[in-house]
N, C-alpha and C positions, 0 to 999 in steps of 0.2 A: 712235273708234267700235270696238266689238268686231268681230272678223272675222265675215263674213257669207257666205252662199251664195245666189246667184241661180240658180233652176232652174225648169223646167216643173213645175207642180203635178201631184201624183198624185191618183187618185180618193180616196185616204185623206186628202188635204189639204182636200178640199171642205168638210166641216163647219167646220173652223177658218177657212177663207176666208170662209164665210158669217158666222161670229161676228165676225171682224175687220171686215168691211164694216159690220155693224150698229153696232159700237162706234165705228168711224171716222166714220160719217155721223150718229151720234146728236146731234152739236152742231147739226145743222140741224133737229132736231125742234121746236125752239122757234119756228120759222117756219111750222110746219105745224099743221093741226088734228090732234087725236088720231087721227082716222080716217085721215087722209092719212099720218101717221107709221106707223100700224099697217100700211098697205098697202106703204109704202116699205120698212120693216124686214122685212116678210114676203118681199118680192121680193129684197132684199139677202141674206137668209139662205139663199137657194136658188141658189147658183152653178151647180149641176148643170143648171139649165134652159138654160144657154148652152153647155154642153160640146160640142154638135153643131156649133156655129158658131165657138167661140173656143178659143184656147189660154190657159189660165190660167198665169201665172208668179207666183212668190213669191220674196220675200227672207226667208231664215231667219237668225235670230241666236240662237245657242245652241240650235239645234234648233226654235225657236218661230217661227211666221210673224209677221213684223213689217210686211210690206207685200205687196200683191198687185195684179195688173192682169189684164184679159182683152184679148187681141190677136186681131183678126179679119183674116184674109187677104181680099183683094179677092174679091168674090163671096159673102162670108159676113157682111158688115156688116148691121146692123139699123137700121130706121127710128129716127131721122131722118137716118142717114148713107146716102148713095147706095150701092147695092150694089156698084158697080164700084170704090169706094174701099176701102182697108184702114182699119181703125179701132181705136181704143183705147177700152175700156169699163171703168167701175167701178174706177178707180185708187183705192186705199185704203192709208193708212199708219196704223198704230196710234198713238194720241195720244202715247204715251211714246217713240216713235221718230221723231217729226216733227223737221224741221230738220236731219236727217242726210244729206239727199240721196237718200233711198230712192225717193221719187216720181220724181225726175229720172232716177235709174238705170233704173227700170222703163220710163219713157217712152222713154228713149234706146234701150233694148233693143228695144222695139216698132218704133221707127224703123229700127234696124239690120236687124231681120228683114224689114221691108218693103223695104228697099233691096236686100237679098240676093235676095228674091223677084223684084224688078224686074230685077236683073241676070241672074238665071237664068231669067227668063220663066216662073216658077212662079206662076200667078195674079198677074201683075204689076199693080200699082196705081200710077198716077202721083200719087195724092193719099192722104194719111193724114188721117182725120177723127176728130172726137170732139165730144161735147157736154157742157156743164157749166151749172150754175145760176148765177143772179145772186149767190147767197150764197157760192159757192165761189171767193172772191176769191184765195186763195193758189194754187189750182189754175190760175186764169186767168193769174196772174203767171208761173207756171212755164211754161205752154204758150206764152205770148207771148215769154218769154225764149228759148225753144227755136225760135222762128220761126213758130209757128202764128199765123194771122190769123183774127180773128172774122169769119166770113162772113155770118151772118144770125141773127136771132132766130127761134126755132122756137116752135111752140105751147106754151103753159104746161103744166107738169106739176105736179100736186098743189098748184096755187095759186102756183107760183113761175115766174119768167121763166127761160128757158133759151136758150143760144146755141150755135150750131154753129161749130166751128173747123176750119180746114183748113191743111195744109202740103203744098206741092209737094215730092214726093220726088225725090231724086237717086240715081242708080245708085251702088252701092258697088262700087268697082273693086278 
C-alpha cells in the first residue's frame, strides 16, 4: 500500500467526506427504495450536521481521502447509542481502497482515543458503541474481529434491519 496519513479532518475536508460516504454506501442502494436511497445519500453527503458531536478522521493516500469515520466522545453519542457511551459513526472506505485495512485502522484509532479519554477521565466511557445494517456484512466481521459484540437489534431504518454493537473499553496505560 502507498503511504498514508491518518489525521483529524478539517472543515475543508467535509465536502470530500460527504462524497466518499455516498460512493462507499452506494452498494446498499439496491436494497432500498429510490426514495430511501435519496434520503440516505442526502444525509451521508452532509457530514457537517455532526461536527458539533463528532470528530471526523480521515485516511489520505496521495492527498486524497480514502477512508473516514466519525468518533463521538461519551456524552456526544446519537440515538440509538446510549449517550454515556463513546461511539463510532459512518465508517466509510472508498471502494478502490477496500481490503487494505483502512477501516480497521480508523476503528482502532477510535478505540485508542476512547481508551485515552477513559484513562485521563476526559468524558470517560466504559463502552464503545456503533450500529450497522444487516447488509453491511464486512463491517460486522471487522467489528466482531475487534471484539465488539452484537448487543441487540434496533428499529429498522429505511426498510433494513440494524444492530447495535458494544465493546467494553480498557484503560490505555
